[in-house]
All heavy atoms as an XYZ file, in Angstrom:
953
protein
N      -3.535     25.056     13.559
C      -2.579     24.471     12.631
C      -2.792     25.075     11.242
O      -3.919     25.208     10.784
C      -2.762     22.946     12.584
C      -1.846     22.285     11.597
S      -2.201     20.547     11.215
C      -1.927     19.763     12.779
N      -1.720     25.412     10.587
C      -1.775     25.944      9.233
C      -1.586     24.819      8.225
O      -0.948     23.814      8.515
C      -0.682     26.999      9.030
C      -0.919     28.241      9.853
O      -2.059     28.652     10.044
N       0.152     28.828     10.350
N      -2.133     25.028      7.046
C      -1.992     24.049      5.975
C      -0.520     23.933      5.568
O       0.173     24.931      5.387
C      -2.846     24.464      4.770
C      -2.809     23.472      3.649
C      -3.594     22.340      3.686
C      -1.962     23.647      2.564
C      -3.553     21.400      2.664
C      -1.905     22.729      1.533
C      -2.713     21.604      1.591
O      -2.655     20.672      0.574
N      -0.050     22.707      5.400
C       1.329     22.436      4.995
C       1.370     22.214      3.487
O       0.918     21.179      2.989
C       1.845     21.197      5.736
C       3.213     20.739      5.262
O       3.895     21.498      4.534
O       3.601     19.612      5.613
N       1.906     23.181      2.756
C       1.983     23.086      1.294
C       2.942     22.004      0.803
O       3.016     21.741     -0.392
C       2.420     24.431      0.701
C       1.279     25.408      0.648
O       0.206     25.112      0.133
N       1.499     26.596      1.200
N       3.672     21.382      1.716
C       4.634     20.353      1.336
C       4.147     18.940      1.640
O       4.908     17.980      1.496
C       5.975     20.617      2.025
C       6.554     21.961      1.675
N       7.047     22.263      0.427
C       6.671     23.086      2.402
C       7.452     23.507      0.404
N       7.237     24.040      1.592
N       2.876     18.796      2.064
C       2.372     17.446      2.320
C       2.258     16.690      0.996
O       2.193     17.285     -0.077
C       1.055     17.472      3.113
C      -0.137     17.874      2.287
O      -0.580     17.148      1.398
N      -0.689     19.058      2.573
N       2.237     15.375      1.083
C       2.276     14.542     -0.130
C       1.083     14.788     -1.060
O       1.233     14.779     -2.279
C       2.426     13.043      0.227
C       2.739     12.228     -1.030
C       1.195     12.524      0.963
C       3.221     10.830     -0.765
N      -0.098     15.053     -0.501
C      -1.254     15.274     -1.367
C      -1.171     16.617     -2.082
O      -1.596     16.737     -3.233
C      -2.556     15.139     -0.579
C      -2.795     13.742     -0.048
C      -3.605     13.536      1.041
C      -2.210     12.638     -0.626
C      -3.834     12.260      1.549
C      -2.419     11.357     -0.141
C      -3.237     11.171      0.952
N      -0.609     17.625     -1.423
C      -0.386     18.912     -2.090
C       0.572     18.718     -3.268
O       0.370     19.288     -4.352
C       0.164     19.930     -1.101
N       1.597     17.901     -3.072
C       2.560     17.629     -4.140
C       1.917     16.849     -5.285
O       2.208     17.100     -6.457
C       3.763     16.869     -3.586
C       4.621     17.721     -2.669
C       5.766     16.917     -2.080
C       6.610     17.784     -1.155
N       7.742     17.041     -0.586
N       1.032     15.920     -4.957
C       0.304     15.174     -5.995
C      -0.589     16.130     -6.777
O      -0.629     16.094     -8.011
C      -0.495     14.006     -5.379
C       0.466     12.909     -4.904
C      -1.516     13.449     -6.375
C      -0.183     11.803     -4.089
N      -1.302     17.005     -6.073
C      -2.178     17.968     -6.748
C      -1.400     18.891     -7.682
O      -1.900     19.270     -8.741
C      -2.951     18.803     -5.721
C      -4.120     18.100     -5.054
C      -4.617     18.895     -3.847
C      -5.258     17.859     -6.039
N      -0.175     19.241     -7.313
C       0.658     20.112     -8.156
C       1.365     19.337     -9.274
O       2.048     19.930    -10.107
C       1.711     20.830     -7.296
C       1.137     21.898     -6.395
C       2.229     22.783     -5.803
N       3.217     22.047     -5.023
C       3.169     21.877     -3.700
N       2.165     22.376     -3.004
N       4.129     21.204     -3.083
N       1.235     18.013     -9.288
C       1.868     17.201    -10.315
C       3.328     16.902    -10.044
O       4.035     16.401    -10.924
N       3.804     17.172     -8.821
C       5.197     16.907     -8.463
C       5.433     15.437     -8.159
O       6.558     14.950     -8.284
C       5.597     17.756     -7.247
C       5.559     19.240     -7.523
C       5.710     20.088     -6.274
O       6.020     19.547     -5.182
O       5.507     21.307     -6.379
N       4.390     14.741     -7.753
C       4.450     13.308     -7.467
C       3.338     12.656     -8.282
O       2.194     13.122     -8.250
C       4.254     13.026     -5.958
C       5.398     13.633     -5.146
C       4.140     11.532     -5.694
C       5.215     13.511     -3.639
N       3.641     11.585     -9.009
C       2.595     10.933     -9.810
C       1.623     10.139     -8.937
O       1.932      9.775     -7.800
C       3.390      9.995    -10.726
C       4.642      9.702     -9.971
C       4.944     10.935     -9.150
N       0.457      9.881     -9.489
C      -0.526      9.028     -8.827
C      -1.222      8.188     -9.883
O      -1.176      8.506    -11.067
C      -1.545      9.867     -8.041
S      -2.668     10.840     -9.073
N      -1.859      7.119     -9.435
C      -2.638      6.261    -10.319
C      -4.077      6.777    -10.276
O      -4.894      6.318     -9.493
C      -2.535      4.808     -9.842
C      -3.216      3.838    -10.768
O      -3.778      4.220    -11.792
N      -3.203      2.573    -10.400
N      -4.340      7.774    -11.118
C      -5.592      8.525    -11.082
C      -6.802      7.682    -11.468
O      -6.758      6.916    -12.430
C      -5.497      9.731    -12.006
C      -6.671     10.672    -11.878
C      -6.717     11.865    -12.827
C      -5.462     12.316    -13.426
N      -5.651     13.488    -14.303
N      -7.877      7.882    -10.711
C      -9.162      7.256    -11.001
C     -10.105      8.274    -11.620
O     -10.778      8.003    -12.605
C      -9.800      6.687     -9.710
C      -8.905      5.619     -9.100
C     -11.211      6.152     -9.984
C      -9.243      5.265     -7.663
N     -10.132      9.473    -11.037
C     -11.092     10.500    -11.455
C     -10.598     11.864    -10.998
O      -9.979     11.985     -9.939
C     -12.465     10.208    -10.847
C     -13.500     11.258    -11.145
C     -14.119     11.313    -12.387
C     -13.861     12.205    -10.189
C     -15.066     12.288    -12.666
C     -14.809     13.177    -10.463
C     -15.409     13.213    -11.706
O     -16.345     14.183    -11.986
N     -10.908     12.875    -11.812
C     -10.578     14.243    -11.439
C     -11.609     15.185    -12.038
O     -12.061     14.990    -13.169
C      -9.185     14.607    -11.959
C      -8.742     16.003    -11.584
C      -7.311     16.305    -12.015
O      -6.765     15.583    -12.875
O      -6.736     17.279    -11.488
N     -11.993     16.190    -11.267
C     -12.834     17.269    -11.769
C     -12.374     18.567    -11.111
O     -11.291     18.608    -10.513
C     -14.333     16.975    -11.573
C     -14.770     16.879    -10.121
O     -14.089     17.427     -9.226
O     -15.824     16.261     -9.865
N     -13.165     19.616    -11.180
C     -12.724     20.897    -10.633
C     -12.620     20.907     -9.114
O     -11.928     21.760     -8.548
C     -13.639     22.035    -11.102
C     -15.056     21.957    -10.569
C     -15.937     23.072    -11.084
O     -15.652     24.254    -10.792
O     -16.926     22.747    -11.788
N     -13.254     19.951     -8.429
C     -13.287     19.950     -6.970
C     -12.410     18.889     -6.307
O     -11.938     19.075     -5.199
C     -14.725     19.769     -6.472
C     -15.640     20.855     -6.930
C     -16.606     20.599     -7.885
C     -15.528     22.140     -6.423
C     -17.458     21.600     -8.328
C     -16.373     23.151     -6.855
C     -17.345     22.886     -7.812
N     -12.243     17.754     -6.974
C     -11.543     16.627     -6.335
C     -10.553     15.953     -7.262
O     -10.618     16.088     -8.489
C     -12.530     15.547     -5.827
C     -13.230     14.847     -7.002
C     -13.517     16.110     -4.828
C     -13.651     13.442     -6.716
N      -9.673     15.183     -6.640
C      -8.809     14.247     -7.335
C      -8.931     12.927     -6.585
O      -8.917     12.916     -5.353
C      -7.344     14.725     -7.314
C      -6.302     13.753     -7.870
C      -6.527     13.498     -9.361
C      -4.901     14.291     -7.626
N      -9.058     11.841     -7.329
C      -9.115     10.515     -6.714
C      -8.069      9.628     -7.360
O      -7.838      9.692     -8.574
C     -10.500      9.897     -6.894
O     -10.514      8.585     -6.355
N      -7.442      8.794     -6.534
C      -6.401      7.903     -7.021
C      -6.321      6.676     -6.118
O      -6.823      6.676     -4.995
C      -5.045      8.613     -7.094
C      -4.678      9.391     -5.866
C      -3.930      8.823     -4.852
C      -5.088     10.707     -5.713
C      -3.584      9.540     -3.718
C      -4.748     11.440     -4.585
C      -4.002     10.854     -3.590
N      -5.697      5.632     -6.637
C      -5.524      4.392     -5.885
C      -4.493      4.597     -4.776
O      -3.458      5.250     -4.996
C      -5.086      3.248     -6.805
C      -6.144      2.841     -7.773
N      -7.172      2.002     -7.443
C      -6.333      3.196     -9.066
C      -7.955      1.829     -8.492
N      -7.467      2.544     -9.489
N      -4.752      4.037     -3.605
C      -3.819      4.099     -2.494
C      -2.590      3.262     -2.834
O      -2.722      2.173     -3.397
C      -4.487      3.578     -1.214
C      -3.712      3.909      0.037
O      -2.632      3.305      0.233
O      -4.158      4.757      0.810
N      -1.398      3.761     -2.507
C      -0.170      3.020     -2.834
C       0.071      1.842     -1.891
O       0.889      0.976     -2.184
C       1.076      3.927     -2.863
C       1.321      4.580     -1.505
C       0.971      4.957     -3.961
C       2.672      5.248     -1.389
N      -0.670      1.799     -0.780
C      -0.558      0.696      0.172
C      -1.968      0.209      0.517
O      -2.447      0.441      1.625
C       0.195      1.157      1.428
C       0.442      0.038      2.397
O       0.493     -1.129      2.018
N       0.578      0.380      3.657
N      -2.640     -0.450     -0.438
C      -4.048     -0.801     -0.227
C      -4.279     -1.724      0.965
O      -3.527     -2.671      1.176
C      -4.457     -1.482     -1.537
C      -3.193     -1.863     -2.204
C      -2.120     -0.946     -1.700
N      -5.330     -1.423      1.709
C      -5.698     -2.201      2.888
C      -6.834     -3.185      2.599
O      -7.110     -4.065      3.406
C      -6.111     -1.269      4.023
C      -5.039     -0.258      4.397
C      -3.751     -0.910      4.862
O      -3.768     -1.698      5.793
N      -2.647     -0.606      4.210
N      -7.503     -3.011      1.489
C      -8.582     -3.895      1.042
C      -8.448     -4.111     -0.458
O      -7.633     -3.459     -1.125
C      -9.963     -3.287      1.365
C     -10.285     -3.247      2.848
C     -10.477     -4.650      3.380
C     -10.677     -4.690      4.862
N     -10.633     -6.037      5.396
N      -9.277     -5.003     -1.005
C      -9.240     -5.301     -2.433
C      -9.327     -4.018     -3.261
O      -8.596     -3.835     -4.224
C     -10.381     -6.264     -2.783
C     -10.363     -6.753     -4.198
C     -11.447     -7.789     -4.423
C     -11.451     -8.279     -5.858
N     -12.540     -9.238     -6.078
N     -10.237     -3.134     -2.876
C     -10.334     -1.801     -3.477
C     -10.029     -0.793     -2.380
O     -10.629     -0.830     -1.313
C     -11.748     -1.538     -4.056
C     -11.869     -0.108     -4.548
C     -12.071     -2.528     -5.168
N      -9.073      0.080     -2.636
C      -8.712      1.126     -1.675
C      -8.284      2.350     -2.473
O      -7.225      2.377     -3.086
C      -7.584      0.663     -0.759
C      -7.232      1.642      0.320
N      -6.300      1.340      1.288
C      -7.670      2.894      0.596
C      -6.186      2.365      2.116
N      -7.005      3.333      1.703
N      -9.152      3.346     -2.466
C      -8.890      4.583     -3.202
C      -8.920      5.765     -2.245
O      -9.478      5.682     -1.143
C      -9.954      4.768     -4.285
N      -8.330      6.855     -2.673
C      -8.365      8.103     -1.918
C      -9.099      9.145     -2.740
O      -8.987      9.181     -3.973
C      -6.947      8.592     -1.620
C      -6.140      7.682     -0.711
C      -4.676      8.075     -0.734
C      -6.676      7.725      0.697
N      -9.863      9.986     -2.055
C     -10.540     11.122     -2.672
C     -10.123     12.347     -1.876
O     -10.320     12.396     -0.660
C     -12.073     10.966     -2.647
C     -12.747     12.188     -3.266
C     -12.505      9.691     -3.367
N      -9.525     13.323     -2.569
C      -9.075     14.530     -1.885
C      -9.667     15.771     -2.556
O      -9.793     15.816     -3.777
C      -7.534     14.631     -1.854
C      -6.931     14.753     -3.243
C      -6.935     13.430     -1.119
C      -5.426     15.037     -3.253
N     -10.026     16.767     -1.750
C     -10.468     18.023     -2.362
C      -9.260     18.758     -2.931
O      -8.135     18.584     -2.450
C     -11.089     18.788     -1.188
C     -10.376     18.282      0.016
C     -10.063     16.831     -0.287
N      -9.474     19.579     -3.927
C      -8.379     20.349     -4.511
C      -8.026     21.569     -3.667
O      -6.937     22.107     -3.791
C      -8.716     20.751     -5.940
C      -8.685     19.566     -6.874
C      -8.795     19.990     -8.309
C      -8.514     18.823     -9.228
N      -8.657     19.189    -10.629
N      -8.932     21.982     -2.795
C      -8.656     23.115     -1.916
C      -7.712     22.724     -0.792
O      -7.537     21.546     -0.479
N      -7.120     23.730     -0.177
C      -6.144     23.517      0.901
C      -6.856     23.396      2.244
O      -6.956     24.370      2.997
C      -5.135     24.660      0.926
C      -4.297     24.731     -0.319
C      -3.336     25.903     -0.273
C      -2.475     25.929     -1.514
N      -1.481     27.019     -1.465
N      -7.347     22.195      2.527
C      -8.063     21.927      3.775
C      -7.313     20.859      4.559
O      -6.985     19.805      4.026
C      -9.496     21.485      3.487
C     -10.259     22.549      2.744
C     -10.542     22.412      1.393
C     -10.658     23.711      3.388
C     -11.218     23.403      0.697
C     -11.331     24.714      2.703
C     -11.599     24.552      1.360
O     -12.257     25.537      0.685
N      -7.089     21.121      5.832
C      -6.322     20.221      6.684
C      -7.096     18.951      6.997
O      -6.580     17.851      6.913
C      -5.916     20.935      7.989
C      -4.993     22.115      7.672
C      -5.253     19.967      8.962
C      -4.778     23.073      8.819
N      -8.367     19.119      7.378
C      -9.185     17.975      7.780
C     -10.651     18.317      7.584
O     -10.994     19.388      7.072
C      -8.883     17.555      9.224
C      -9.073     18.679     10.238
O      -9.860     19.621      9.974
O      -8.440     18.616     11.310
N     -11.526     17.421      7.985
C     -12.959     17.622      7.793
C     -13.481     18.818      8.584
O     -14.358     19.539      8.109
C     -13.723     16.346      8.154
C     -15.194     16.296      7.769
C     -15.391     16.530      6.275
C     -15.792     14.961      8.172
N     -12.936     19.057      9.770
C     -13.355     20.227     10.551
C     -13.030     21.517      9.804
O     -13.869     22.419      9.696
C     -12.679     20.238     11.928
C     -13.172     19.130     12.834
O     -14.225     18.524     12.549
O     -12.497     18.859     13.847
N     -11.825     21.608      9.279
C     -11.392     22.782      8.510
C     -12.268     22.944      7.270
O     -12.734     24.042      6.954
C      -9.918     22.602      8.132
C      -9.329     23.760      7.354
O      -9.796     24.908      7.506
O      -8.357     23.520      6.607
N     -12.512     21.841      6.563
C     -13.340     21.866      5.356
C     -14.764     22.319      5.684
O     -15.305     23.190      5.007
C     -13.353     20.465      4.730
C     -14.086     20.367      3.423
C     -13.495     20.800      2.246
C     -15.353     19.798      3.358
C     -14.153     20.696      1.034
C     -16.024     19.684      2.152
C     -15.416     20.133      0.984
N     -15.357     21.775      6.727
C     -16.727     22.124      7.106
C     -16.856     23.603      7.450
O     -17.873     24.231      7.179
C     -17.185     21.292      8.304
O     -17.205     19.939      7.962
N     -15.810     24.146      8.047
C     -15.808     25.543      8.468
C     -15.532     26.511      7.320
O     -16.084     27.610      7.291
C     -14.728     25.729      9.545
C     -15.110     26.650     10.642
C     -14.136     26.727     11.810
C     -12.822     26.042     11.651
N     -11.933     26.222     12.795
N     -14.688     26.116      6.372
C     -14.155     27.074      5.406
C     -14.474     26.818      3.932
O     -14.284     27.713      3.108
C     -12.634     27.163      5.574
C     -12.263     27.676      6.944
O     -12.711     28.740      7.361
N     -11.459     26.906      7.675
N     -14.912     25.644      3.579
C     -15.185     25.348      2.169
C     -16.485     26.005      1.722
O     -17.395     26.223      2.512
C     -15.267     23.836      1.952
N     -16.549     26.287      0.442
C     -17.788     26.831     -0.135
C     -18.814     25.710     -0.273
O     -18.469     24.523     -0.258
C     -17.497     27.437     -1.513
O     -17.212     26.411     -2.450
N     -20.047     26.092     -0.445
C     -21.113     25.102     -0.659
C     -20.832     24.274     -1.908
O     -21.064     23.067     -1.918
C     -22.472     25.792     -0.791
O     -22.816     26.423      0.412
N     -20.308     24.914     -2.948
C     -19.988     24.190     -4.190
C     -18.903     23.141     -3.936
O     -18.968     22.041     -4.470
C     -19.538     25.156     -5.274
C     -20.657     25.905     -5.925
C     -20.148     26.731     -7.071
C     -21.308     27.364     -7.814
N     -20.866     28.084     -9.015
N     -17.896     23.496     -3.137
C     -16.839     22.536     -2.833
C     -17.382     21.366     -2.017
O     -16.992     20.215     -2.244
C     -15.712     23.207     -2.042
C     -14.867     24.162     -2.853
C     -13.879     24.907     -1.991
O     -14.301     25.610     -1.036
O     -12.664     24.784     -2.267
N     -18.273     21.651     -1.083
C     -18.858     20.590     -0.252
C     -19.663     19.621     -1.102
O     -19.485     18.403     -0.996
C     -19.729     21.192      0.846
C     -18.946     21.904      1.901
S     -20.054     22.538      3.168
C     -18.888     23.458      4.165
N     -20.513     20.163     -1.958
C     -21.313     19.310     -2.836
C     -20.398     18.558     -3.801
O     -20.584     17.364     -4.042
C     -22.365     20.146     -3.594
C     -23.036     19.334     -4.697
C     -23.409     20.697     -2.629
N     -19.392     19.240     -4.320
C     -18.454     18.611     -5.251
C     -17.728     17.424     -4.633
O     -17.549     16.394     -5.280
N     -17.329     17.559     -3.365
C     -16.645     16.456     -2.684
C     -17.585     15.274     -2.496
O     -17.229     14.132     -2.818
C     -16.086     16.920     -1.340
C     -15.437     15.845     -0.473
C     -14.242     15.199     -1.170
C     -15.015     16.420      0.874
N     -18.785     15.521     -1.993
C     -19.723     14.412     -1.761
C     -20.126     13.724     -3.055
O     -20.142     12.491     -3.134
C     -20.953     14.911     -1.009
C     -20.699     15.282      0.443
C     -21.965     15.854      1.079
C     -20.197     14.098      1.238
N     -20.422     14.507     -4.078
C     -20.777     13.901     -5.366
C     -19.570     13.168     -5.971
O     -19.718     12.121     -6.574
C     -21.309     14.953     -6.337
C     -22.704     15.426     -5.980
C     -23.247     16.373     -7.023
C     -24.642     16.803     -6.680
N     -25.673     16.019     -7.318
N     -18.389     13.728     -5.761
C     -17.175     13.100     -6.267
C     -16.937     11.731     -5.646
O     -16.544     10.792     -6.336
N     -17.174     11.621     -4.345
C     -17.029     10.321     -3.676
C     -17.949      9.298     -4.324
O     -17.546      8.174     -4.612
C     -17.294     10.458     -2.159
C     -16.136     11.197     -1.490
C     -17.515      9.084     -1.514
C     -16.396     11.602     -0.048
N     -19.183      9.699     -4.604
C     -20.137      8.788     -5.234
C     -19.714      8.416     -6.654
O     -19.802      7.251     -7.052
C     -21.540      9.397     -5.223
C     -22.565      8.458     -5.790
O     -23.047      8.662     -6.896
N     -22.902      7.422     -5.038
N     -19.225      9.381     -7.409
C     -18.760      9.110     -8.771
C     -17.612      8.097     -8.752
O     -17.591      7.144     -9.537
C     -18.316     10.419     -9.474
C     -19.535     11.293     -9.778
C     -17.522     10.128    -10.746
C     -19.196     12.728    -10.177
N     -16.671      8.295     -7.844
C     -15.528      7.390     -7.744
C     -15.984      5.992     -7.336
O     -15.548      4.990     -7.913
C     -14.468      7.940     -6.759
C     -13.379      6.915     -6.487
C     -13.878      9.239     -7.299
N     -16.894      5.905     -6.366
C     -17.405      4.598     -5.934
C     -18.067      3.858     -7.105
O     -17.885      2.646     -7.271
C     -18.379      4.762     -4.774
N     -18.813      4.589     -7.931
C     -19.426      3.972     -9.115
C     -18.359      3.490    -10.088
O     -18.427      2.378    -10.609
C     -20.353      4.959     -9.817
C     -21.674      5.163     -9.130
C     -22.518      6.149     -9.917
C     -23.721      6.586     -9.129
N     -24.450      7.671     -9.816
N     -17.362      4.345    -10.354
C     -16.284      3.968    -11.280
C     -15.541      2.720    -10.811
O     -15.109      1.916    -11.621
C     -15.292      5.120    -11.438
C     -15.773      6.263    -12.286
C     -14.652      7.293    -12.420
C     -14.721      8.064    -13.700
N     -14.744      7.333    -14.932
N     -15.400      2.582     -9.504
C     -14.705      1.424     -8.932
C     -15.592      0.185     -8.817
O     -15.119     -0.891     -8.468
C     -14.156      1.780     -7.548
C     -13.048      2.832     -7.524
C     -12.764      3.273     -6.094
C     -11.789      2.298     -8.193
N     -16.893      0.345     -9.084
C     -17.826     -0.780     -9.016
C     -18.209     -1.175     -7.606
O     -18.608     -2.312     -7.362
N     -18.099     -0.234     -6.653
C     -18.392     -0.569     -5.252
C     -19.595      0.173     -4.693
O     -20.027     -0.111     -3.578
C     -17.155     -0.333     -4.345
C     -16.680      1.109     -4.411
C     -16.046     -1.314     -4.717
C     -15.527      1.450     -3.470
N     -20.146      1.129     -5.441
C     -21.330      1.842     -4.931
C     -22.513      0.881     -4.868
O     -22.516     -0.153     -5.541
C     -21.675      3.039     -5.825
O     -22.287      2.593     -7.020
N     -23.512      1.211     -4.074
C     -24.681      0.333     -3.985
C     -25.449      0.299     -5.300
O     -26.209     -0.630     -5.542
C     -25.619      0.774     -2.846
O     -25.988      2.142     -3.037
C     -24.956      0.596     -1.496
N     -25.219      1.269     -6.149
C     -25.864      1.305     -7.458
C     -25.299      0.228     -8.393
O     -26.018     -0.342     -9.195
C     -25.635      2.685     -8.077
C     -26.744      3.148     -8.970
C     -26.531      4.588     -9.384
O     -26.471      5.462     -8.507
O     -26.435      4.818    -10.604
N     -24.004     -0.047     -8.278
C     -23.360     -1.005     -9.181
C     -22.626     -2.137     -8.456
O     -22.145     -3.064     -9.084
C     -22.368     -0.291    -10.138
C     -23.091      0.664    -11.051
C     -21.277      0.427     -9.369
N     -22.510     -2.046     -7.142
C     -21.780     -3.053     -6.375
C     -22.484     -3.385     -5.075
O     -23.692     -3.211     -4.949
N     -21.700     -3.834     -4.103
C     -22.269     -4.294     -2.835
C     -22.020     -3.333     -1.680
O     -22.314     -3.654     -0.541
C     -21.705     -5.662     -2.493
C     -22.124     -6.734     -3.471
C     -21.634     -8.084     -3.035
C     -22.165     -9.158     -3.988
N     -21.761    -10.491     -3.551
N     -21.456     -2.171     -1.961
C     -21.232     -1.190     -0.910
C     -19.763     -0.985     -0.597
O     -18.893     -1.714     -1.071
N     -19.510      0.017      0.222
C     -18.148      0.402      0.535
C     -18.122      1.200      1.829
O     -19.165      1.575      2.364
C     -17.550      1.228     -0.607
C     -18.270      2.536     -0.878
C     -17.756      3.743     -0.395
C     -19.450      2.580     -1.619
C     -18.400      4.941     -0.640
C     -20.100      3.774     -1.868
C     -19.578      4.955     -1.383
O     -20.218      6.145     -1.620
N     -16.931      1.466      2.308
C     -16.751      2.343      3.467
C     -16.006      3.579      3.006
O     -14.990      3.477      2.314
C     -15.952      1.646      4.565
C     -15.700      2.573      5.772
C     -15.112      1.852      6.954
N     -16.093      0.907      7.455
C     -15.785     -0.220      8.095
N     -14.528     -0.534      8.318
N     -16.724     -1.027      8.514
N     -16.522      4.749      3.406
C     -15.831      6.022      3.197
C     -15.348      6.478      4.568
O     -16.149      6.609      5.494
C     -16.776      7.045      2.584
N     -14.054      6.685      4.700
C     -13.463      6.986      5.995
C     -12.581      8.224      5.903
O     -11.718      8.309      5.031
C     -12.611      5.797      6.456
C     -11.748      5.988      7.688
C     -12.609      6.043      8.944
C     -10.724      4.876      7.791
N     -12.803      9.170      6.814
C     -11.918     10.334      6.945
C     -11.398     10.362      8.366
O     -12.176     10.371      9.323
C     -12.680     11.619      6.632
N     -10.087     10.327      8.514
C      -9.462     10.447      9.827
C      -9.225     11.931     10.100
O      -8.784     12.657      9.211
C      -8.128      9.691      9.853
C      -8.307      8.210      9.613
O      -9.191      7.580     10.172
N      -7.469      7.647      8.763
N      -9.504     12.348     11.310
C      -9.350     13.760     11.656
C      -8.383     13.912     12.815
O      -8.622     13.393     13.902
C     -10.714     14.419     12.006
C     -11.618     14.491     10.765
C     -10.525     15.826     12.544
C     -12.613     13.428     10.684
N      -7.283     14.563     12.557
C      -6.262     14.930     13.535
C      -5.575     13.707     14.159
O      -5.789     12.563     13.749
C      -6.856     15.842     14.605
O      -5.836     16.534     15.288
N      -4.731     13.968     15.126
C      -3.875     12.942     15.723
C      -4.658     11.795     16.352
O      -4.404     10.626     16.071
C      -2.971     13.582     16.781
C      -2.042     12.612     17.451
C      -1.226     13.255     18.572
O      -1.270     14.487     18.717
O      -0.575     12.494     19.302
N      -5.639     12.104     17.179
C      -6.396     11.038     17.845
C      -7.288     10.275     16.876
O      -7.663      9.138     17.155
C      -7.218     11.610     19.001
C      -6.397     11.859     20.226
N      -6.941     12.005     21.464
C      -5.064     11.987     20.400
C      -5.996     12.212     22.358
N      -4.835     12.211     21.721
N      -7.621     10.884     15.749
C      -8.417     10.210     14.734
C      -7.587      9.382     13.779
O      -8.120      8.712     12.898
N      -6.265      9.442     13.919
C      -5.388      8.639     13.077
C      -4.969      9.283     11.773
O      -4.440      8.616     10.887
N      -5.169     10.589     11.626
C      -4.798     11.258     10.378
C      -3.280     11.327     10.248
O      -2.588     11.763     11.167
C      -5.395     12.668     10.330
C      -5.173     13.369      9.016
C      -5.888     14.709      8.933
O      -6.512     15.163      9.883
N      -5.795     15.350      7.779
N      -2.762     10.884      9.102
C      -1.320     10.863      8.872
C      -0.854     11.948      7.905
O       0.296     12.373      7.958
C      -0.886      9.490      8.360
C      -1.088      8.392      9.399
C      -0.712      7.012      8.891
O      -0.218      6.894      7.749
O      -0.922      6.047      9.639
N      -1.730     12.382      6.991
C      -1.396     13.444      6.042
C      -2.323     14.615      6.321
O      -3.550     14.449      6.349
C      -1.553     12.971      4.576
C      -1.242     14.101      3.616
C      -0.664     11.767      4.300
N      -1.747     15.794      6.488
C      -2.542     16.957      6.883
C      -3.210     17.654      5.695
O      -3.092     18.862      5.495
C      -1.680     17.945      7.678
O      -0.598     18.389      6.877
N      -3.887     16.867      4.883
C      -4.756     17.354      3.807
C      -5.986     16.457      3.873
O      -5.860     15.229      3.877
C      -4.069     17.214      2.445
C      -4.873     17.760      1.299
N      -4.537     18.943      0.673
C      -5.991     17.310      0.695
C      -5.418     19.185     -0.291
N      -6.318     18.189     -0.296
N      -7.181     17.055      3.935
C      -8.404     16.260      4.015
C      -8.409     15.195      2.927
O      -8.124     15.476      1.767
C      -9.639     17.149      3.856
C     -10.981     16.421      3.745
C     -11.261     15.579      4.985
C     -12.103     17.397      3.488
N      -8.707     13.981      3.328
C      -8.823     12.898      2.361
C      -9.779     11.837      2.895
O      -9.870     11.613      4.090
C      -7.462     12.278      2.021
C      -6.700     11.762      3.196
N      -6.051     12.584      4.101
C      -6.446     10.498      3.615
C      -5.442     11.854      5.016
N      -5.675     10.566      4.747
N     -10.492     11.246      1.975
C     -11.378     10.129      2.287
C     -10.780      8.872      1.690
O     -10.348      8.867      0.536
C     -12.776     10.353      1.697
C     -13.629     11.274      2.509
C     -13.510     12.644      2.359
C     -14.531     10.769      3.428
C     -14.292     13.500      3.114
C     -15.313     11.620      4.194
C     -15.195     12.991      4.037
N     -10.775      7.816      2.487
C     -10.407      6.496      2.003
C     -11.705      5.819      1.582
O     -12.692      5.855      2.323
C      -9.784      5.651      3.122
C      -8.490      6.178      3.626
N      -7.277      5.714      3.170
C      -8.213      7.121      4.564
C      -6.313      6.347      3.804
N      -6.847      7.210      4.658
N     -11.727      5.186      0.419
C     -12.855      4.363     -0.011
C     -12.366      2.921     -0.032
O     -11.405      2.600     -0.738
C     -13.353      4.761     -1.398
C     -13.812      6.200     -1.588
C     -14.410      6.386     -2.974
C     -14.795      6.630     -0.521
N     -13.009      2.081      0.773
C     -12.659      0.664      0.862
C     -13.819     -0.160      0.317
O     -14.975      0.113      0.643
C     -12.445      0.236      2.312
C     -11.380      0.980      3.051
C     -11.700      1.941      3.991
C     -10.034      0.700      2.825
C     -10.725      2.619      4.698
C      -9.051      1.370      3.528
C      -9.393      2.339      4.466
N     -13.538     -1.192     -0.460
C     -14.608     -2.046     -0.964
C     -14.063     -3.225     -1.740
O     -12.894     -3.562     -1.647
N     -14.962     -3.835     -2.501
C     -14.593     -5.002     -3.293
C     -14.615     -6.299     -2.510
O     -14.412     -7.369     -3.067
N     -14.842     -6.182     -1.216
C     -14.942     -7.323     -0.308
C     -15.572     -6.790      0.983
O     -15.689     -5.595      1.181
C     -13.559     -7.908     -0.021
C     -12.611     -6.933      0.669
C     -11.198     -7.481      0.835
O     -11.053     -8.691      1.044
O     -10.253     -6.678      0.725
N     -15.956     -7.687      1.868
C     -16.517     -7.263      3.145
C     -15.430     -6.516      3.915
O     -14.320     -7.003      4.076
C     -17.025     -8.454      3.948
C     -17.793     -8.042      5.169
C     -18.686     -9.176      5.642
C     -19.378     -8.847      6.922
N     -20.446     -7.921      6.832
N     -15.761     -5.320      4.373
C     -14.763     -4.467      5.012
C     -14.518     -4.854      6.468
O     -13.395     -4.775      6.948
C     -15.172     -2.980      4.887
C     -14.203     -2.091      5.639
C     -15.245     -2.581      3.419
N     -15.528     -5.300      7.176
C     -15.331     -5.737      8.561
C     -15.710     -4.686      9.571
O     -16.371     -3.704      9.263
N     -15.258     -4.899     10.807
C     -15.607     -4.026     11.916
C     -15.164     -2.600     11.675
O     -14.154     -2.356     11.044
C     -14.957     -4.517     13.208
C     -15.554     -5.760     13.769
C     -14.893     -6.047     15.109
C     -15.581     -7.221     15.784
N     -15.065     -7.431     17.130
N     -15.916     -1.674     12.275
C     -15.585     -0.256     12.158
C     -14.310      0.068     12.918
O     -13.400      0.669     12.399
C     -16.738      0.594     12.686
C     -16.469      2.064     12.580
S     -16.568      2.672     10.921
C     -18.258      3.143     10.912
N     -14.245     -0.342     14.189
C     -13.087     -0.046     15.021
C     -12.743     -1.306     15.813
O     -13.620     -1.977     16.335
C     -13.386      1.113     16.004
C     -12.207      1.385     16.898
C     -13.779      2.375     15.248
N     -11.484     -1.626     15.882
C     -11.067     -2.804     16.647
C     -10.632     -2.414     18.028
O     -10.176     -1.347     18.287
C      -9.924     -3.493     15.909
C     -10.407     -4.074     14.593
C      -9.300     -4.811     13.885
O      -8.415     -5.403     14.521
O      -9.321     -4.793     12.651
């Protein structure tokens, strides 16, 4: 599968669609989910054109990998859900059709602010 330059996250990264930004640096953009599933529900996306975690793991640079992981932690702290400042959170990445991925750009959902519940129902 090739990267789709017309997916919603690509459009957000290009500034064609607005978002409620939480944090941005050279590697990631984070924003509030428009349809939150928990009290806190944010998205963290890499700025590179990666379809999913498999694509990212195979093709991203070491700097991009570290930037994404550190970015997730920075966002969790800003939202008050990291174990450093809060009670914890769930970071979730869906991969491909069977994993439930709906947008073909790697993204992590951060859920928190309340007990998240079971992993899979």
